[in-house]
C-alpha positions in Angstrom: 0.0 0.0 0.0 1.1 3.5 -0.8 -0.6 6.5 0.9 0.0 10.2 0.3 -1.9 13.5 0.7 -2.3 16.6 -1.3 -3.7 19.8 0.3 -6.3 21.5 -1.9 -8.4 24.6 -1.2 -11.6 22.8 -0.3 -10.1 19.7 1.4 -7.1 17.4 1.8 -7.0 14.5 -0.7 -5.7 11.3 0.7 -4.5 9.1 -2.2 -4.3 5.4 -1.5 -2.9 2.7 -3.8 -2.8 -1.0 -3.3 -4.6 -3.1 -0.6 -6.0 -1.8 2.6 -6.1 -4.9 4.8 -4.9 -6.3 8.1 -1.3 -5.9 7.0 -1.6 -2.2 6.0 -4.5 -0.9 8.1 -2.3 0.3 11.0 -0.3 2.4 8.6 -3.4 3.8 7.0 -5.0 4.6 10.4 -1.8 6.4 11.5 -1.8 8.4 8.3 -5.5 9.5 8.7 -4.9 10.2 12.4 -1.9 12.5 11.5 -4.0 14.4 8.9 -6.9 14.9 11.3 -4.5 15.8 14.2 -3.0 18.5 11.9 -6.5 20.1 11.6 -7.2 18.6 8.2 -10.8 17.6 9.0 -12.2 17.9 5.4 -10.8 14.8 3.7 -11.4 13.1 0.4 -10.1 9.5 0.2 -9.1 8.8 -3.4 -9.6 5.1 -3.7 -9.3 4.9 -7.4 -6.1 2.8 -7.1 -7.3 0.6 -4.2 -7.4 -3.0 -5.4 -8.6 -4.6 -2.2 -10.4 -3.4 0.9 -10.9 -5.8 3.9 -12.9 -5.3 7.1 -9.7 -3.8 8.6 -9.7 -1.2 5.8 -13.4 -0.5 6.5 -12.6 0.1 10.1 -10.0 2.6 9.1 -12.4 4.6 6.9 -15.1 4.5 9.5 -12.8 5.7 12.3 -11.5 8.5 10.1 -15.0 9.6 9.2 -16.1 9.6 12.8 -13.0 11.6 13.8 -13.5 14.2 11.1 -17.2 14.6 11.9 -16.5 15.1 15.6 -14.3 18.0 14.6 -16.9 19.6 12.2 -15.5 18.1 9.0 -16.2 15.0 7.0 -14.6 12.2 5.0 -15.8 11.7 1.4 -14.9 8.7 -0.8 -14.0 9.1 -4.5 -13.1 6.9 -7.5 -14.1 3.5 -6.1 -13.4 0.5 -8.2 -16.3 -1.8 -8.5 -15.0 -4.5 -6.2 -14.3 -1.9 -3.5 -17.8 -0.4 -4.0 -19.3 -3.9 -3.5 -17.4 -4.4 -0.2 -18.7 -1.0 1.0 -22.2 -1.9 -0.2 -22.2 -5.3 1.5 -21.1 -3.8 4.8 -23.8 -1.1 4.6 -21.3 1.7 4.3 -22.7 3.2 1.1 -25.5 4.7 3.2 -23.0 6.1 5.7 -20.4 7.7 3.4 -20.8 10.3 0.8 -19.4 8.7 -2.4 -18.4 10.5 -5.5 -17.2 9.3 -9.0 -14.2 11.6 -9.0 -12.0 13.5 -6.6 -13.0 16.7 -8.3 -16.7 16.1 -7.6 -15.9 15.3 -3.9 -13.9 18.5 -3.6 -16.7 20.6 -5.2 -19.1 19.1 -2.6 -17.0 20.7 0.2 -17.4 24.2 -1.4 -20.1 26.5 0.0 
């Protein structure tokens, strides 16, 4: 897994590539915690290059979303591959998260 961030005017984009599973979830959680701890509470998770998302990955996303919302922000998901969308759907997360086709659409949704 590779994880990076880019600060944009509307929000911080967290780009994730590879698998988010039990082997990588701790690194992903630490990365999100650092972003949120640095007052980046409006986040867009770019999942367009995530090939696999396990239950451990779902916990990371849910935890990050709760943390951002507690601080007045939010976590939007963007660019989901079909298999990742199916995992989110089966877990019931598609009704919890705001999901966008592209990062640009998610960033626009943060604008007033």
